[in-house]
PDB file as gemmi writes it, atoms N, CA and C in Angstrom:
CRYST1    1.000    1.000    1.000  90.00  90.00  90.00 P 1                      
ATOM      1  N   UNK A   1     -40.479  -4.761   4.118  1.00  0.00           N  
ATOM      2  CA  UNK A   1     -39.680  -5.548   5.078  1.00  0.00           C  
ATOM      3  C   UNK A   1     -39.060  -6.895   4.578  1.00  0.00           C  
ATOM      4  N   UNK A   2     -39.660  -6.869   3.221  1.00  0.00           N  
ATOM      5  CA  UNK A   2     -39.091  -8.073   3.101  1.00  0.00           C  
ATOM      6  C   UNK A   2     -37.230  -7.659   2.305  1.00  0.00           C  
ATOM      7  N   UNK A   3     -36.811  -6.460   1.766  1.00  0.00           N  
ATOM      8  CA  UNK A   3     -35.874  -5.935   1.733  1.00  0.00           C  
ATOM      9  C   UNK A   3     -34.779  -6.116   3.276  1.00  0.00           C  
ATOM     10  N   UNK A   4     -35.979  -5.964   4.413  1.00  0.00           N  
ATOM     11  CA  UNK A   4     -34.570  -5.699   5.225  1.00  0.00           C  
ATOM     12  C   UNK A   4     -34.295  -7.026   5.726  1.00  0.00           C  
ATOM     13  N   UNK A   5     -35.458  -7.999   5.609  1.00  0.00           N  
ATOM     14  CA  UNK A   5     -35.389  -9.527   5.639  1.00  0.00           C  
ATOM     15  C   UNK A   5     -33.837 -10.176   4.791  1.00  0.00           C  
ATOM     16  N   UNK A   6     -33.587  -9.757   3.581  1.00  0.00           N  
ATOM     17  CA  UNK A   6     -32.431 -10.157   3.277  1.00  0.00           C  
ATOM     18  C   UNK A   6     -31.263  -9.790   3.687  1.00  0.00           C  
ATOM     19  N   UNK A   7     -31.393  -8.196   4.469  1.00  0.00           N  
ATOM     20  CA  UNK A   7     -30.159  -8.027   4.710  1.00  0.00           C  
ATOM     21  C   UNK A   7     -29.468  -8.847   5.994  1.00  0.00           C  
ATOM     22  N   UNK A   8     -28.056  -9.122   5.880  1.00  0.00           N  
ATOM     23  CA  UNK A   8     -27.672  -9.934   7.322  1.00  0.00           C  
ATOM     24  C   UNK A   8     -27.530  -8.745   8.232  1.00  0.00           C  
ATOM     25  N   UNK A   9     -27.879  -9.585   9.142  1.00  0.00           N  
ATOM     26  CA  UNK A   9     -27.600  -8.545  10.324  1.00  0.00           C  
ATOM     27  C   UNK A   9     -26.809  -8.008  11.084  1.00  0.00           C  
ATOM     28  N   UNK A  10     -26.793  -6.498  11.387  1.00  0.00           N  
ATOM     29  CA  UNK A  10     -25.849  -5.866  10.969  1.00  0.00           C  
ATOM     30  C   UNK A  10     -24.450  -6.340  12.069  1.00  0.00           C  
ATOM     31  N   UNK A  11     -24.477  -6.928  13.402  1.00  0.00           N  
ATOM     32  CA  UNK A  11     -23.243  -7.292  14.286  1.00  0.00           C  
ATOM     33  C   UNK A  11     -22.762  -8.526  13.512  1.00  0.00           C  
ATOM     34  N   UNK A  12     -23.511  -9.247  12.365  1.00  0.00           N  
ATOM     35  CA  UNK A  12     -22.776 -10.133  11.278  1.00  0.00           C  
ATOM     36  C   UNK A  12     -21.543 -10.140  10.545  1.00  0.00           C  
ATOM     37  N   UNK A  13     -21.469  -8.768   9.756  1.00  0.00           N  
ATOM     38  CA  UNK A  13     -20.890  -8.226   8.707  1.00  0.00           C  
ATOM     39  C   UNK A  13     -19.701  -7.820   9.307  1.00  0.00           C  
ATOM     40  N   UNK A  14     -18.898  -7.355   8.270  1.00  0.00           N  
ATOM     41  CA  UNK A  14     -17.515  -6.263   8.497  1.00  0.00           C  
ATOM     42  C   UNK A  14     -17.884  -4.691   8.396  1.00  0.00           C  
ATOM     43  N   UNK A  15     -19.253  -4.665   8.165  1.00  0.00           N  
ATOM     44  CA  UNK A  15     -19.758  -3.345   7.395  1.00  0.00           C  
ATOM     45  C   UNK A  15     -20.218  -3.072   8.468  1.00  0.00           C  
ATOM     46  N   UNK A  16     -21.109  -3.819   9.379  1.00  0.00           N  
ATOM     47  CA  UNK A  16     -22.337  -3.374   9.944  1.00  0.00           C  
ATOM     48  C   UNK A  16     -22.366  -2.707  11.165  1.00  0.00           C  
ATOM     49  N   UNK A  17     -20.576  -2.434  11.864  1.00  0.00           N  
ATOM     50  CA  UNK A  17     -20.314  -1.304  12.560  1.00  0.00           C  
ATOM     51  C   UNK A  17     -20.013   0.159  12.214  1.00  0.00           C  
ATOM     52  N   UNK A  18     -19.880  -0.010  10.994  1.00  0.00           N  
ATOM     53  CA  UNK A  18     -19.776   1.341  10.429  1.00  0.00           C  
ATOM     54  C   UNK A  18     -21.054   1.902   9.618  1.00  0.00           C  
ATOM     55  N   UNK A  19     -22.251   0.857   9.061  1.00  0.00           N  
ATOM     56  CA  UNK A  19     -22.954   1.517   8.844  1.00  0.00           C  
ATOM     57  C   UNK A  19     -23.984   1.355  10.169  1.00  0.00           C  
ATOM     58  N   UNK A  20     -23.775   0.864  11.232  1.00  0.00           N  
ATOM     59  CA  UNK A  20     -24.636   1.222  12.610  1.00  0.00           C  
ATOM     60  C   UNK A  20     -24.062   2.731  12.913  1.00  0.00           C  
ATOM     61  N   UNK A  21     -23.213   3.191  13.118  1.00  0.00           N  
ATOM     62  CA  UNK A  21     -22.256   4.469  13.526  1.00  0.00           C  
ATOM     63  C   UNK A  21     -22.439   5.261  12.754  1.00  0.00           C  
ATOM     64  N   UNK A  22     -22.750   5.317  11.259  1.00  0.00           N  
ATOM     65  CA  UNK A  22     -23.392   6.674  10.258  1.00  0.00           C  
ATOM     66  C   UNK A  22     -24.699   7.148  10.629  1.00  0.00           C  
ATOM     67  N   UNK A  23     -25.842   5.713  10.801  1.00  0.00           N  
ATOM     68  CA  UNK A  23     -26.948   5.973  11.414  1.00  0.00           C  
ATOM     69  C   UNK A  23     -26.951   6.648  12.258  1.00  0.00           C  
ATOM     70  N   UNK A  24     -26.219   6.095  13.479  1.00  0.00           N  
ATOM     71  CA  UNK A  24     -26.268   6.951  14.536  1.00  0.00           C  
ATOM     72  C   UNK A  24     -25.868   8.305  14.913  1.00  0.00           C  
ATOM     73  N   UNK A  25     -24.589   8.201  14.752  1.00  0.00           N  
ATOM     74  CA  UNK A  25     -24.161   9.316  15.100  1.00  0.00           C  
ATOM     75  C   UNK A  25     -24.142  10.225  13.696  1.00  0.00           C  
ATOM     76  N   UNK A  26     -24.104  10.478  12.286  1.00  0.00           N  
ATOM     77  CA  UNK A  26     -24.272  11.035  11.713  1.00  0.00           C  
ATOM     78  C   UNK A  26     -25.364  11.201  10.781  1.00  0.00           C  
ATOM     79  N   UNK A  27     -26.721  10.574  11.202  1.00  0.00           N  
ATOM     80  CA  UNK A  27     -28.447  10.493  10.612  1.00  0.00           C  
ATOM     81  C   UNK A  27     -27.848   9.986   9.054  1.00  0.00           C  
ATOM     82  N   UNK A  28     -26.846   9.013   8.923  1.00  0.00           N  
ATOM     83  CA  UNK A  28     -27.484   8.920   7.554  1.00  0.00           C  
ATOM     84  C   UNK A  28     -28.608   7.947   7.395  1.00  0.00           C  
ATOM     85  N   UNK A  29     -29.410   8.265   6.318  1.00  0.00           N  
ATOM     86  CA  UNK A  29     -30.239   7.345   5.811  1.00  0.00           C  
ATOM     87  C   UNK A  29     -30.523   6.250   4.481  1.00  0.00           C  
ATOM     88  N   UNK A  30     -29.250   6.711   3.824  1.00  0.00           N  
ATOM     89  CA  UNK A  30     -28.753   5.719   2.913  1.00  0.00           C  
ATOM     90  C   UNK A  30     -29.506   4.145   3.104  1.00  0.00           C  
ATOM     91  N   UNK A  31     -28.924   3.373   2.115  1.00  0.00           N  
ATOM     92  CA  UNK A  31     -28.879   1.378   2.671  1.00  0.00           C  
ATOM     93  C   UNK A  31     -28.108   0.611   2.647  1.00  0.00           C  
ATOM     94  N   UNK A  32     -27.788   0.403   3.242  1.00  0.00           N  
ATOM     95  CA  UNK A  32     -27.006  -1.030   3.577  1.00  0.00           C  
ATOM     96  C   UNK A  32     -26.001  -1.425   2.516  1.00  0.00           C  
ATOM     97  N   UNK A  33     -26.400  -1.713   1.193  1.00  0.00           N  
ATOM     98  CA  UNK A  33     -25.584  -1.867   0.327  1.00  0.00           C  
ATOM     99  C   UNK A  33     -24.916  -0.748  -0.191  1.00  0.00           C  
ATOM    100  N   UNK A  34     -25.384   0.531  -0.261  1.00  0.00           N  
ATOM    101  CA  UNK A  34     -24.263   1.421   0.093  1.00  0.00           C  
ATOM    102  C   UNK A  34     -22.713   1.596   0.300  1.00  0.00           C  
ATOM    103  N   UNK A  35     -22.885   1.467   1.996  1.00  0.00           N  
ATOM    104  CA  UNK A  35     -22.350   1.358   2.615  1.00  0.00           C  
ATOM    105  C   UNK A  35     -20.944   0.367   2.523  1.00  0.00           C  
ATOM    106  N   UNK A  36     -21.869  -1.216   2.320  1.00  0.00           N  
ATOM    107  CA  UNK A  36     -21.093  -1.978   2.497  1.00  0.00           C  
ATOM    108  C   UNK A  36     -19.985  -2.062   0.332  1.00  0.00           C  
ATOM    109  N   UNK A  37     -20.751  -1.406  -0.109  1.00  0.00           N  
ATOM    110  CA  UNK A  37     -19.767  -1.374  -1.350  1.00  0.00           C  
ATOM    111  C   UNK A  37     -18.612   0.015  -1.173  1.00  0.00           C  
ATOM    112  N   UNK A  38     -19.014   0.896  -1.119  1.00  0.00           N  
ATOM    113  CA  UNK A  38     -18.048   1.681  -0.212  1.00  0.00           C  
ATOM    114  C   UNK A  38     -16.633   1.220   0.135  1.00  0.00           C  
ATOM    115  N   UNK A  39     -17.245   0.578   1.844  1.00  0.00           N  
ATOM    116  CA  UNK A  39     -16.165   0.214   2.547  1.00  0.00           C  
ATOM    117  C   UNK A  39     -15.564  -0.885   1.313  1.00  0.00           C  
ATOM    118  N   UNK A  40     -15.872  -1.954   0.353  1.00  0.00           N  
ATOM    119  CA  UNK A  40     -15.080  -2.766   0.081  1.00  0.00           C  
ATOM    120  C   UNK A  40     -14.336  -2.055  -1.241  1.00  0.00           C  
ATOM    121  N   UNK A  41     -14.535  -0.984  -1.750  1.00  0.00           N  
ATOM    122  CA  UNK A  41     -13.990  -0.321  -2.724  1.00  0.00           C  
ATOM    123  C   UNK A  41     -12.573   0.067  -2.024  1.00  0.00           C  
ATOM    124  N   UNK A  42     -12.977   1.008  -0.623  1.00  0.00           N  
ATOM    125  CA  UNK A  42     -11.685   1.460   0.291  1.00  0.00           C  
ATOM    126  C   UNK A  42     -10.544   0.411   0.248  1.00  0.00           C  
ATOM    127  N   UNK A  43     -11.595  -0.522   0.855  1.00  0.00           N  
ATOM    128  CA  UNK A  43     -10.311  -1.549   1.716  1.00  0.00           C  
ATOM    129  C   UNK A  43      -9.467  -2.021   0.278  1.00  0.00           C  
ATOM    130  N   UNK A  44     -10.130  -2.095  -1.002  1.00  0.00           N  
ATOM    131  CA  UNK A  44      -9.390  -2.936  -2.278  1.00  0.00           C  
ATOM    132  C   UNK A  44      -8.143  -1.675  -2.904  1.00  0.00           C  
ATOM    133  N   UNK A  45      -8.839  -0.254  -2.561  1.00  0.00           N  
ATOM    134  CA  UNK A  45      -7.756   0.373  -2.480  1.00  0.00           C  
ATOM    135  C   UNK A  45      -6.464   0.850  -1.883  1.00  0.00           C  
ATOM    136  N   UNK A  46      -6.838   0.589  -0.579  1.00  0.00           N  
ATOM    137  CA  UNK A  46      -5.814   0.813   0.792  1.00  0.00           C  
ATOM    138  C   UNK A  46      -4.959  -0.467   0.508  1.00  0.00           C  
ATOM    139  N   UNK A  47      -4.934  -1.888  -0.331  1.00  0.00           N  
ATOM    140  CA  UNK A  47      -4.756  -2.700  -0.387  1.00  0.00           C  
ATOM    141  C   UNK A  47      -2.960  -2.962  -0.718  1.00  0.00           C  
ATOM    142  N   UNK A  48      -1.988  -3.292  -0.201  1.00  0.00           N  
ATOM    143  CA  UNK A  48      -0.483  -3.501  -0.521  1.00  0.00           C  
ATOM    144  C   UNK A  48      -0.436  -4.234  -2.096  1.00  0.00           C  
ATOM    145  N   UNK A  49       0.099  -3.298  -2.819  1.00  0.00           N  
ATOM    146  CA  UNK A  49       0.445  -3.781  -4.117  1.00  0.00           C  
ATOM    147  C   UNK A  49       1.800  -4.167  -4.136  1.00  0.00           C  
ATOM    148  N   UNK A  50       2.345  -5.483  -5.014  1.00  0.00           N  
ATOM    149  CA  UNK A  50       3.632  -5.466  -5.186  1.00  0.00           C  
ATOM    150  C   UNK A  50       3.603  -6.014  -6.856  1.00  0.00           C  
ATOM    151  N   UNK A  51       4.432  -5.456  -7.384  1.00  0.00           N  
ATOM    152  CA  UNK A  51       4.837  -5.157  -9.055  1.00  0.00           C  
ATOM    153  C   UNK A  51       6.375  -5.866  -8.910  1.00  0.00           C  
ATOM    154  N   UNK A  52       6.210  -7.210  -9.795  1.00  0.00           N  
ATOM    155  CA  UNK A  52       7.372  -8.050  -9.827  1.00  0.00           C  
ATOM    156  C   UNK A  52       8.305  -6.958 -10.763  1.00  0.00           C  
ATOM    157  N   UNK A  53       9.521  -6.733 -10.424  1.00  0.00           N  
ATOM    158  CA  UNK A  53      10.428  -6.293 -10.958  1.00  0.00           C  
ATOM    159  C   UNK A  53      11.011  -7.160 -12.287  1.00  0.00           C  
ATOM    160  N   UNK A  54      11.403  -6.754 -13.530  1.00  0.00           N  
ATOM    161  CA  UNK A  54      12.244  -7.456 -15.051  1.00  0.00           C  
ATOM    162  C   UNK A  54      13.264  -6.411 -14.924  1.00  0.00           C  
ATOM    163  N   UNK A  55      14.609  -7.415 -15.079  1.00  0.00           N  
ATOM    164  CA  UNK A  55      16.040  -6.995 -15.077  1.00  0.00           C  
ATOM    165  C   UNK A  55      16.208  -7.710 -16.561  1.00  0.00           C  
ATOM    166  N   UNK A  56      16.357  -7.155 -17.791  1.00  0.00           N  
ATOM    167  CA  UNK A  56      16.785  -7.786 -19.058  1.00  0.00           C  
ATOM    168  C   UNK A  56      18.059  -8.059 -18.865  1.00  0.00           C  
ATOM    169  N   UNK A  57      18.905  -8.959 -19.418  1.00  0.00           N  
ATOM    170  CA  UNK A  57      20.868  -8.739 -19.284  1.00  0.00           C  
ATOM    171  C   UNK A  57      20.678  -7.813 -20.314  1.00  0.00           C  
ATOM    172  N   UNK A  58      21.957  -7.325 -19.712  1.00  0.00           N  
ATOM    173  CA  UNK A  58      22.754  -6.329 -20.360  1.00  0.00           C  
ATOM    174  C   UNK A  58      22.338  -4.794 -19.539  1.00  0.00           C  
ATOM    175  N   UNK A  59      21.121  -4.600 -18.720  1.00  0.00           N  
ATOM    176  CA  UNK A  59      20.667  -3.266 -18.463  1.00  0.00           C  
ATOM    177  C   UNK A  59      21.179  -3.203 -16.732  1.00  0.00           C  
ATOM    178  N   UNK A  60      21.717  -2.172 -16.639  1.00  0.00           N  
ATOM    179  CA  UNK A  60      22.251  -1.558 -15.543  1.00  0.00           C  
ATOM    180  C   UNK A  60      21.593  -0.673 -14.467  1.00  0.00           C  
ATOM    181  N   UNK A  61      22.186  -0.551 -13.096  1.00  0.00           N  
ATOM    182  CA  UNK A  61      21.620   0.850 -12.852  1.00  0.00           C  
ATOM    183  C   UNK A  61      23.181   1.074 -11.953  1.00  0.00           C  
ATOM    184  N   UNK A  62      23.080   2.963 -11.908  1.00  0.00           N  
ATOM    185  CA  UNK A  62      23.730   3.218 -11.890  1.00  0.00           C  
ATOM    186  C   UNK A  62      23.567   4.281 -10.734  1.00  0.00           C  
ATOM    187  N   UNK A  63      24.660   4.880  -9.720  1.00  0.00           N  
ATOM    188  CA  UNK A  63      24.307   6.108  -9.137  1.00  0.00           C  
ATOM    189  C   UNK A  63      25.453   7.092  -8.865  1.00  0.00           C  
ATOM    190  N   UNK A  64      25.337   8.085  -8.391  1.00  0.00           N  
ATOM    191  CA  UNK A  64      26.998   8.751  -7.698  1.00  0.00           C  
ATOM    192  C   UNK A  64      26.569   9.112  -6.466  1.00  0.00           C  
ATOM    193  N   UNK A  65      27.284   9.013  -5.798  1.00  0.00           N  
ATOM    194  CA  UNK A  65      27.066   9.944  -4.015  1.00  0.00           C  
ATOM    195  C   UNK A  65      28.309  10.527  -3.668  1.00  0.00           C  
ATOM    196  N   UNK A  66      28.243  10.864  -2.082  1.00  0.00           N  
ATOM    197  CA  UNK A  66      29.507  11.412  -1.169  1.00  0.00           C  
ATOM    198  C   UNK A  66      29.431  10.490  -0.233  1.00  0.00           C  
ATOM    199  N   UNK A  67      30.476  11.189   0.251  1.00  0.00           N  
ATOM    200  CA  UNK A  67      30.293   9.819   1.956  1.00  0.00           C  
ATOM    201  C   UNK A  67      31.786  10.197   2.460  1.00  0.00           C  
ATOM    202  N   UNK A  68      31.391  10.732   3.939  1.00  0.00           N  
ATOM    203  CA  UNK A  68      33.129  11.173   5.012  1.00  0.00           C  
ATOM    204  C   UNK A  68      32.848   9.760   5.545  1.00  0.00           C  
ATOM    205  N   UNK A  69      34.907   9.998   5.197  1.00  0.00           N  
ATOM    206  CA  UNK A  69      35.646   8.574   5.422  1.00  0.00           C  
ATOM    207  C   UNK A  69      36.697   9.202   6.113  1.00  0.00           C  
ATOM    208  N   UNK A  70      37.084   8.610   6.669  1.00  0.00           N  
ATOM    209  CA  UNK A  70      38.860   8.426   7.248  1.00  0.00           C  
ATOM    210  C   UNK A  70      40.016   8.245   6.686  1.00  0.00           C  
ATOM    211  N   UNK A  71      40.614   8.378   6.583  1.00  0.00           N  
ATOM    212  CA  UNK A  71      41.610   8.670   5.292  1.00  0.00           C  
ATOM    213  C   UNK A  71      43.104   8.878   5.757  1.00  0.00           C  
ATOM    214  N   UNK A  72      43.759   8.015   6.167  1.00  0.00           N  
ATOM    215  CA  UNK A  72      44.998   8.748   6.745  1.00  0.00           C  
ATOM    216  C   UNK A  72      44.810   9.201   8.144  1.00  0.00           C  
ATOM    217  N   UNK A  73      43.837   9.055   8.660  1.00  0.00           N  
ATOM    218  CA  UNK A  73      43.460   9.217   9.727  1.00  0.00           C  
ATOM    219  C   UNK A  73      42.715  10.717   9.757  1.00  0.00           C  
ATOM    220  N   UNK A  74      42.647  11.419   8.844  1.00  0.00           N  
ATOM    221  CA  UNK A  74      41.981  12.767   8.449  1.00  0.00           C  
ATOM    222  C   UNK A  74      40.420  12.539   8.096  1.00  0.00           C  
ATOM    223  N   UNK A  75      39.470  12.949   8.383  1.00  0.00           N  
ATOM    224  CA  UNK A  75      37.947  13.061   7.630  1.00  0.00           C  
ATOM    225  C   UNK A  75      38.182  13.960   6.364  1.00  0.00           C  
ATOM    226  N   UNK A  76      37.421  12.833   5.474  1.00  0.00           N  
ATOM    227  CA  UNK A  76      37.503  13.758   3.974  1.00  0.00           C  
ATOM    228  C   UNK A  76      36.258  13.147   3.408  1.00  0.00           C  
ATOM    229  N   UNK A  77      35.551  13.843   2.603  1.00  0.00           N  
ATOM    230  CA  UNK A  77      34.515  13.858   1.973  1.00  0.00           C  
ATOM    231  C   UNK A  77      34.923  12.951   0.595  1.00  0.00           C  
ATOM    232  N   UNK A  78      34.358  11.997   0.552  1.00  0.00           N  
ATOM    233  CA  UNK A  78      35.135  11.292  -1.379  1.00  0.00           C  
ATOM    234  C   UNK A  78      33.654  11.349  -1.992  1.00  0.00           C  
ATOM    235  N   UNK A  79      33.673  11.428  -3.109  1.00  0.00           N  
ATOM    236  CA  UNK A  79      32.495  10.718  -3.921  1.00  0.00           C  
ATOM    237  C   UNK A  79      32.118   9.495  -4.828  1.00  0.00           C  
ATOM    238  N   UNK A  80      32.178   8.792  -4.890  1.00  0.00           N  
ATOM    239  CA  UNK A  80      31.684   7.707  -5.662  1.00  0.00           C  
ATOM    240  C   UNK A  80      30.849   7.002  -6.691  1.00  0.00           C  
ATOM    241  N   UNK A  81      31.261   5.837  -7.163  1.00  0.00           N  
ATOM    242  CA  UNK A  81      30.025   5.450  -8.182  1.00  0.00           C  
ATOM    243  C   UNK A  81      29.740   4.245  -8.263  1.00  0.00           C  
ATOM    244  N   UNK A  82      28.427   3.517  -8.084  1.00  0.00           N  
ATOM    245  CA  UNK A  82      28.477   2.600  -7.699  1.00  0.00           C  
ATOM    246  C   UNK A  82      27.499   1.926  -8.732  1.00  0.00           C  
ATOM    247  N   UNK A  83      27.881   0.612  -9.518  1.00  0.00           N  
ATOM    248  CA  UNK A  83      26.833   0.453 -10.586  1.00  0.00           C  
ATOM    249  C   UNK A  83      26.686  -1.244  -9.942  1.00  0.00           C  
ATOM    250  N   UNK A  84      25.670  -1.598 -10.775  1.00  0.00           N  
ATOM    251  CA  UNK A  84      24.859  -2.810 -10.370  1.00  0.00           C  
ATOM    252  C   UNK A  84      23.635  -3.348 -11.516  1.00  0.00           C  
ATOM    253  N   UNK A  85      24.841  -5.021 -12.141  1.00  0.00           N  
ATOM    254  CA  UNK A  85      23.843  -5.889 -13.050  1.00  0.00           C  
ATOM    255  C   UNK A  85      22.443  -6.431 -12.328  1.00  0.00           C  
ATOM    256  N   UNK A  86      21.198  -5.906 -12.044  1.00  0.00           N  
ATOM    257  CA  UNK A  86      20.576  -6.935 -11.483  1.00  0.00           C  
ATOM    258  C   UNK A  86      19.777  -8.212 -11.923  1.00  0.00           C  
ATOM    259  N   UNK A  87      20.423  -8.348 -13.837  1.00  0.00           N  
ATOM    260  CA  UNK A  87      20.264  -9.761 -13.866  1.00  0.00           C  
ATOM    261  C   UNK A  87      21.165 -11.048 -13.043  1.00  0.00           C  
ATOM    262  N   UNK A  88      22.151 -10.015 -12.776  1.00  0.00           N  
ATOM    263  CA  UNK A  88      23.394 -11.124 -12.288  1.00  0.00           C  
ATOM    264  C   UNK A  88      22.508 -11.604 -10.747  1.00  0.00           C  
ATOM    265  N   UNK A  89      21.963 -11.188 -10.186  1.00  0.00           N  
ATOM    266  CA  UNK A  89      21.241 -11.167  -9.027  1.00  0.00           C  
ATOM    267  C   UNK A  89      20.131 -12.625  -9.027  1.00  0.00           C  
ATOM    268  N   UNK A  90      19.321 -12.721 -10.242  1.00  0.00           N  
ATOM    269  CA  UNK A  90      18.604 -13.432 -10.354  1.00  0.00           C  
ATOM    270  C   UNK A  90      18.784 -15.035 -10.234  1.00  0.00           C  
ATOM    271  N   UNK A  91      18.205 -15.404  -9.413  1.00  0.00           N  
ATOM    272  CA  UNK A  91      18.229 -16.984  -9.446  1.00  0.00           C  
ATOM    273  C   UNK A  91      17.324 -17.916 -10.404  1.00  0.00           C  
TER     274      UNK A  91                                                      
END                                                                             
């Protein structure tokens, strides 16, 4: 009983709903802490991450492509080369 008293009420926690569902619908007999640790780990993995980009001076990005254009009234396929120096865009 002492372990039950130390656990928060299910409805008062973000994990309580998952714990209640697992017990009632799936017959889960594990502990509350097991559910809590699993849900916490899953949320951390699902969190969106951003990695800052670094563009040192002198480094560039290049790409080739095709596009349809209207030139002198006729649609034509052209090939292009795009080059960017991202360091120049830094603020």
